[in-house]
C-alpha angles and dihedrals in degrees: 000000000000102000097156092053087070096044095123090056088055091049089051091049090053092052090048090055096043107040102059094052094045090050089054090050090050090053100042100027129234108308099227117186125221088269086077105022100038123234140109137289119200121184115189139170128211130201115275113287095006102088110131120233122255095258092055092051092048089054090050090054092046089055086058089053093256111125103169103066115150115196129198131169121226129216088254091062096253126129120234113202120189119191144143118293114314119205118214090255092052091048092051090048092051093049092048092051090047092055093046094047097045099035086225136112111253118222116204109221097173139355123183126170129183124182119232093246092053091049090053091050091050091052093050094046092047090054092048092047093053093045097047095045091050094049093047093051092048092049088052091054093050091049093047092051096042092119093054121090112260092007092170089067091066091054094048092046088051088053091051091049090049091049088050091055093045089051090051090052093050090045093055089044091053091051092045093049091050097048105023105024094247118176135204106247139151092286088056089056090050091052091047094053091045092052092049090053095047092044092053091046093054092044092051091051092055094043092048090055089050089052092050094047093047087067093046102041099037096156095046117109111260096240092051090046093053092043091051090050091051092051090051092054098036098089093044094051096047097043094046093052096043098044100040107030121004099058090049093049091046090054090047091050092049101040106015097092134247095291095062100029097091092047092047094048093048091048092045093052093040095053091046087051090049092056091043095049095049090056106028103028114025098043095042090052088055090056092044089053094046092052093037090224094172087080091068101036094104097036101055094098092052093046091050 
């Protein structure tokens, strides 16, 4: 099975998966939730047939000195209103005006409020957490492969595979935010860190097999050595992911409810990407680097 012989097809597939979502994010911006930006989320339900229209609710918020209310209706018939930070007094005023305007009792389904300073701290700490965890894992790889020739390449290729998986996650988030109003919240951060961990684990498994085989098949060409190592780990990587994680996440995405659907889908795609990148991205980049193929990228037509 010559997997590495088709490496540029795999690189092209990765770009096809990454670029559209990132373009959407560049156009629409990163959809940060109130966990990061600060603000309030109020989900309410009115009696049947007495739900006010959007314009009326916007006016109610403006009377409470809140002029950035964004209102969406869920499948369950509730209204989700996102706005800048609501004090308890402003919330009570809004609810009172809602009841008076609609002539209906208002049921509070959910109310979350995060101050701007807290949102800023969460953003900074999330960035530090992702950066530190990534650097520590890469340093571990470089130390583990210190006896292998060009050990630093394994660490850098692991970084590139991790960046690939992060890009996939942001791409699927961009697509989800455009079509399904997804937002980047604390669960997104949890999924991101989980994917980074799983991606590094799968990459280490493949690289470790390459290290073992490099001592056994010393005279074998490097590309054939890496390809043989990939084939040896292919069944293990796929079976482990499918049997232990992916089926469970697929069930959670389909039947877990609206609250966990975004988290489950991002984790499902991210872990698939982690398995894919360890086999079809990280190892092929090792071969590309060993053969320094970038020197002939623009001369292939003339050589042919």
